[in-house]
C-alpha positions in Angstrom: -0.1 -0.2 -0.1 1.4 3.7 -0.8 0.2 7.1 0.5 0.7 8.4 -2.9 -2.9 10.0 -2.5 -2.6 11.6 0.9 0.9 13.1 0.2 -0.8 14.5 -3.2 -3.9 16.1 -1.6 -1.9 17.8 1.7 0.4 19.3 -1.5 -2.6 20.3 -3.5 -0.9 18.4 -6.6 -3.4 16.7 -9.3 -3.1 13.9 -11.2 -3.3 15.0 -14.0 -0.2 17.2 -13.3 1.4 14.4 -11.8 0.4 12.1 -14.6 2.6 14.7 -16.9 5.7 15.2 -14.9 6.0 11.3 -14.5 5.5 10.4 -18.6 2.9 8.1 -17.1 -0.9 8.0 -18.6 -3.8 9.1 -16.3 -4.9 6.1 -16.1 -1.7 4.4 -14.8 -1.2 7.4 -11.9 -4.5 6.7 -11.0 -4.0 2.9 -10.3 -1.1 3.9 -7.9 -3.2 6.7 -6.3 -6.3 4.6 -5.7 -3.6 1.3 -4.6 -5.0 -0.8 -7.3 -1.4 -1.7 -8.3 1.8 -0.4 -6.8 4.7 1.1 -9.0 7.8 -0.2 -9.6 10.3 0.9 -7.1 12.5 3.2 -9.6 9.0 4.9 -10.7 7.9 5.3 -6.8 11.4 6.8 -6.6 10.9 9.1 -9.3 7.4 10.3 -7.5 8.7 11.1 -4.6 11.5 13.3 -6.8 8.6 15.2 -8.2 6.6 15.9 -5.1 9.5 16.2 -3.2 9.3 14.1 -0.5 11.2 11.6 0.9 10.6 8.2 -0.6 9.6 6.7 2.7 6.4 9.5 3.2 4.9 7.7 0.1 5.0 4.1 1.7 2.4 2.9 4.5 3.6 1.0 7.1 2.4 -2.5 7.4 -0.7 -3.1 9.8 0.2 -5.3 12.8 -2.3 -8.2 13.6 
């Protein structure tokens, strides 16, 4: 699971803007944002760079059961 949506909301960034900066389709970025699928590690680092955050802030801690 990732926190891309939460970070984008905090920064007031739209999915269309991120998809343009990332060079990915809107539907692919939407899949990342909605956690339908996870970006490759290289893409996650690129998203962190674009959003100007530490990559760790894009990753959710696993819940303990």
